[in-house]
Every structure is written in structure tokens, then in C-alpha cells.
N, C-alpha and C positions, 0 to 999 in steps of 0.2 A: 319406631322411635327415631330412626335415622331420617325418615321422611319429614318428620316434624321439625328436625333441626335444619335440614337443608332448604325447606320451603321458604322460611322468612329470608334467609340469606340470598337465595336465588331470586326471590321476588324483588328484594332491594337492589340487587345488581341489575336485574332487568329494567327496573324503574329508572336507575341512573343512566343506563345506556339509552333508554328511550328519550330521556331529557336531553342528553348530549346529541343524539341523532336529530331530535327536533330542532335544537339550536343550530346545528350545522345546516340542516335543510332551510331554516329561516334565513341564515346568512347567504347560502347559495342562491336562493330564490331572489334575493335582493342585490345580487351581483349582476351588473348590467352585461348585456351581450358583448359590448365593446371591451369591458374588462376581461371577460373570459376569453375573447378572441386574442387580446394582447397577451394574455397568459399562455395560450397555446402557441402563438407565434414565437414568444420568447423561449418556450421549451424547445422548439425546432432550432432556433438560433443557438441555444445553449449546446445542443448536441453537435452542431457543426463546429462550434468553437472548441469544445473539449476534444473532439476527434482531431481537428486540424492541429491543435496544440500538441497532441501526442505524436502525430506524424512529423511535425516540425522539430520536436525534441529528438526524435529518432534520427532524422537527417543531420541535426546539429551534432549528435553523438558520433555518428559515422564520420563527420567532418573532423571533429576533434581527434578521434582515434587515428584517422588517416594522417592528419597533420603531425600528431605526436610520433607516429611510426616513422614518417619521413625524417623528422628531426633526429630521432634516435639512430636511424640508419646513417644520417650525415655525421652524427657524433662518433659513431663506430668507425667510419672511414677516416675521419679526422684523427681519432686516436691511433688508428693503424698507421697513418702517414707520419704521426709524431712518435711512433714506436712506443706508445703508452697504452696499448689495448688492455693489458692486465690491470693497470691502475684505473682505467675508465670503468671496466666491469666491476671492480671492487667498489668504486664510488657509486655506481648505480645500485649495487646490492645494499650498500649503506643507506642510500636514499630511500630504497624500498622499506628498509627497517624503520627509518624515521617516519615515513608516511603511515605505516601501520601503528606506530606508537602514537602519532597525532590523532589517528582515528579512534584509538582506544581512549585517549585523554578526552577527546570530544564527546565520546559516548558517556564516559563517567561524568563529565561536566553537565551533559544534557540530563542525565538521570538525577544528578544532584539538584539541578534547577527545577526539574519536575517535582521532586520531593518537596523542595522549598515552596513551590507554588501551591502544591496540595495542602501544605501546612498553613500557609498564609492566606490563601484565597480558595478554599475548598469549593465554595459555591460557583466560582468561575471556571475552575479547572475540571472538577469531578464529572460533570455531565458530558463534556467533550471526550474525556479520557475513557469513561465507561462505555460510551457509545462507540468509540473507535475500537475498543477491545472486543465488544460483542459483535459488531459488524464484521470485523476481520475474521472472527471464527465462523460466523454464518456464511460469509462469502467464500472463504477458502475451503470450507468443508472440514475444518479441524486439522490436527497435526498430520493425518494421513492423506489429506487433500482428496478425500472421497466424498462426493456430494458438493454442496455449495452452489453458488450462482452459475459457474460454467457448466455444471452437470444438470442444469434444469432442462437441457435438451432431451434428457431421458424420458420426459413426459410425453414425447412424441414417438417413443419406442427405442429399443436398443440400436436399431439401424440408423437413428438420427444422432447417436452419441458422438461427441467430439466434432460437432458442427463448427465450421469456421466462424459462424456468427456468435457463438457462445464462448469459444476458446481463442479469443483474440482481443485486441483493443476495442473492438466494437462493443463487447459486453461491458468492459470497463467504462467506456464512454457513456453507454446507456445507463449504467448505475449512477454515475456522477450526475448525469442530466436529470434522472429521476429524483435525486435528493435536492437538487437545485430547484426543480419544478415544485416539489412538495413544500420547500421553504417559501417560495413565492405564493403558493396557494394558501398556506397558513396565514401569511400577512394579509392577503386579499380578503380571506373569510373573516379574520379577526376584526377587521374594521366594520363588518356588517352585522356582527352578533347583536342580539337584543340586549337592552339594558337589564341588569340583574342576572346576567348569564353566569354559568358555573365558573368559579375562579380558576379552575383547571385550565381553561382556555387562555387566561392571562399568563399563567406559568408557562404554557406551551409556547406562546408568542415570545415570552421573555428569553427562553432558552433555545428557541428554534434555530437561531443561527449557529450557536455552539454545537447543538446536536447534529445539525446538517453538516457542519465542518468536520466533526468527529466521524460521522458516518461516511463522508467522502474519503477521509484519510483511511479509515478502516477498510472500506471497499477496495481502495487502491492497493493496500497491503495484502488483503486477502486474494485479490486477483493475481498480483505478482507472485505470491507464494504458490497458488494452485497451478498457474501456467508453467512456472519454472519446474515444479515437481513433475507435471505431465510431460514436459519436454525433455527432461533429463533422466527421470526415474521410471515413471509409469508411462512409457512411450506408447504411441498409437497413431493411427492414420486419421487425418482430418477429413471431415465430410464437407460436401458442397464446394470443394475447390474446383475452379473452372478448368483446370488443366492438370495433367498427370505430373506427379513429382516423386522422386525417390523418398524412402522412409527418412533418410537423414534430413531432407528438406522439410518434411512435415514436423520433425522434432525441432528443427531450428526455428521454424515459424512460431511454433507454440512457445518454446522457451524465450524467443525474441520478444513475443508479446508480453511475457512476464517482466523482462528487462525494461521494456518501454514503460510499463506501468510503474515499476520501481523508480525509474528515472523521473517520471512525471511527478510521483509523490515526493521525491527528494527535492525537485525544483520548486514545488508549491510550498513545502515546508521551509526551504531556504528563503523564499520570498517573504513568507510570513514572519520569519525570525529576524529578518534584516531590520535594524533600527530605523525609525523614521528620520532621525537626524544623526548622521554619522559625524565622527570626530570626537575629540575629548572634552568638549565644552560642557556636557551634561554629566560628566563623571565626577564623583567625589575623590578626595585625595587617596582614600583607601582603594577605591575602584581603579584609579589611575595607576597606582603601584601594582595592583594585581594584573592590569593590562600589560604593563611593562614586563612583568615576570612571564606572562604567557608568550609574548613575542621573543623573549630571551631564550625560551625553551625550543624555539623553532630553528632548525638548520636551513641554510639557503643553498639550493642547488646552483652551482656556478658552472656555466657552459665551459666546455673543454677549451675553446679558443680564449675565453676570458681568463681561465685559469692559467693558460700558457703565457698570457701577456702581463698578468699581475706580478708585481714583485713578490718574491718568495715569502717574505715576512707578512705580507698583506693577505695572502690567500686564506690562511686559517682564521683570521679575524672576520673576513667576509662570510666564509662558510658557517662560522659559529654565530655571528651576530648580524648578518646581512639583513634578515627580516626585521630585526629590531631597529637597525639603522634606517631602513627604508620607511618604516612606520613613523619614526621620529622626524625624518626629513620631509615627508609628505603631509605632516600635520595630523596623522591618525593618533599619535601619542603626544602628550604634552611634556616638555622637559621638566624634570623634577630637581635638577641641581644646576649650579653654575657651569659645571663641566659639560652637561648635556646642552645647555644654552649655547655654549661656545661651539659645540659640535654642530648644532643647528645653523649657526652663522657660517661655519665652513661649508655645510651642505648647500647653503644659499649663496655661495661664492662671495661672502662678505668678509671672510677672514682667511688667513693662511693656515694650513694644517701644522700642528706642533706635536700632538701625541700620536701614538701608533694607530688608535682608532680613527682619529681625524685623517691621518695620512692614508690609511687603508680605504676609507670611504671616498676620499678625494681621488685616489688612484683608480678605484673601481668605477667611479663616474666617468673619468677620462677614458678608461678602456671601453666602456659601453659606447661612448660618443665615437671613439675611433672605429669600433666595429660597425656602428651604424653608417659611418661615412665610407667605409671601405669594403665591408662584407656584402657585396652584391653578387651572389653566385649566379653564374650562367654556364651553359654547356661548354663554352670555350675556356673557362678558368679552371685552374687546378687548386687543390687545397693548399699546397705550399705557396702558391701565388697569393691566395687570400691572406694567409698568415703573414707573408712578407709585407704586403701592403698595410696590414693593420699595425705591424710592428713599426713601420716607417712613420705612420701617423702618430703613434704613441710617443715616438722619440721627439716629435715636434713640441710636445708639452714638457714643462719642467716638473719633474717628480723628485723632489729632494726631501 
């Protein structure tokens, strides 16, 4: 009885697969050798591009971390010279709390935007989101990070496990290249399909870019998670490394690969989320008001030298509203009231400051100019000398 039920279904599935395979072979046979050669060459070029991008992002991250570290060290020495080290450390701790809060707010906003997009445009968002979730689980190996794409080296035996080729950015680059190559192949084959072909091919071509984008994001997330877990929790020795290294170096290389994958994913998402046209011209009044409120929630880190040079009553205004004042003055935000329009004229040096906010922003701009003119540190200068020169420059301006 069971055989009688399974045979028709199995025969129908086999027949559909045969039709799809025949249509695919038809399209493949009609693809010219030049088209296939270009596709293979583009695949090689894609791998070089995605790998070099990861390497470039890594060195840029090192540069940013090094620069930030040097600036922090300089700020600490400056605070010590001004006998304000406790205040500086408290300010940095407060800034850390502000950054964490902003990250949380951004995550909540992103989740809210995702929920709205799923509700308003499910056909556009669902394929990419579903593909990203499934791919991340498959590539990472699940919550325990056992299995997944990096552990495919187990196919060559336990002695090949933790190969540098699978537990590094090489595997992440290979996965992204594979999805890009598959996307190009789908487009190439779809153009050569016979008339009257299965409509499923059209659906595949329609959603291919979304699916590929979701798969690339999911693969990056899965690789980052697996490598970080392997480098920090499930530690082990990498194989195929051309020179001996201590165990700590093996762990650092593995976890570092995960950090690079996460950074690459964040950079790609940031580039996709960036609006094509920046500025306030495309925002409605409600959206503009919401943008103002978002900037007003941000605190502004003020350098220790700038804080020392600003008038006492101006510093709290800049710390609390500096980000909003910057966005208003550079055109990111549109003024919503006559008072904000007057503030914009002061920022453009078209009017004298009258209110505390106008005076604070005016003073802050002058202090920054003074620091740019005088703060040129060299080995022969002292911190007190820099501060003295900056103060002399500020005194040349009228701050009433």
C-alpha cells in the first residue's frame, strides 16, 4: 500500500527534475565558449577582489586602532599635565556608556526597520532574510560551532582538521566568490532557456540577487561566529601553517579571521544602508523632526585641549548638543524654527552670536581653528607649550 502511494509522487518528482535538468542542459549547450570563459575569468577576479578587500579592511582596522591608541595616550598625558587625570578618566567612562547606549538604540532601530520592511514589503525582504538565517546556521555549524563550512576539512581525515585554508578568511572569500559566481551563472543561463520553460526559472532569476546577497551576509556571519568560537573557546592548532607558532598565535590567527569577517560584513552592510542622496531634502517634516531628535540624543566627545580652552558655560552645551549643532551647520539637518535658522547664520559667520547655544557653537568653532593653527606636536614641544600657544590664539578672537 505504501509503495502504491509513493510511486506516483516519486515519478512526478523525477519527471519534474528531468524537465528542469533538460532545460538547464539546453541553456548550457547554447552558452558560447566565450561567455563561459568570461564567467570563469570573472570568478577568479571576484576571489581576488573579495580577498584583497578583507586584507585591506584588516590593515585599515589596525591603523584606526593604532591611531586611536596614540590619541588616547596623548589625551592621558595632557590630562596629567593639567592635573585633571581623574576627570579625564571619568569622561572616557561616560563616553563608553554613551557609545554602548547608541549601539543599543541603533540595534533597536534596525530591528524596528526590519520589522516594518517585512510588514510592508514581505516579497522583497523575506527571501534575503530567510536565506541569510539559513546560510549563517549552515556555515557556522549552529550555536556550538561544530561542523559548518570551516569543518569541511574533516572530509580529508582528522589529521587535516583546522586547516589554515578552511579556518581563515580564505574560506570566507571562497564562499562569497561562490555565491557571486552562482548569481552570474543564473543570469547567463536564464537568457538561454527555451521558450515555454518552467516558470520556476523566472522566479529564480527574479530573486537571485536578493538570495545571493542574503547568502553572502549569512556566510560572513557564520564564518565570523565559527572562527571566533574556535579561536577563543574551542582552541586548537592550525594545520598547513608554513612556520612554527606558539598556541597563542594559532588562537589569535583563528579569532582574528573571525574579526575580519565580522568587520567585512559590517562594512558591506554600512555601504548598502547608506542613502543614495544624503542631506535633508528628501525627508518629510515628520522624518526631519525625528532626525533632529536622534541627533539631540547623541553626546559629543570634546577633546581635553578643546575643553580646557572653551568658556566654562559653553562646554556643557557642546557636550550635550554638539552633534546636533554640527549636523545643523553642515546641512545634514534642516532648520525647523526661526531660532535654528538664526543659529545656522551664526554657524556660517553671517551673524553675531546672541544666545548661549549660538555663543557656545561660535566659541567651539574658534577653539577648533585655534587648535588647528597651533597644535602641531613635535618631539621638541611640551604639552604646556601647546596649550599656551592655543590659548594665545584664542585670545586674539573676540568671544563676548
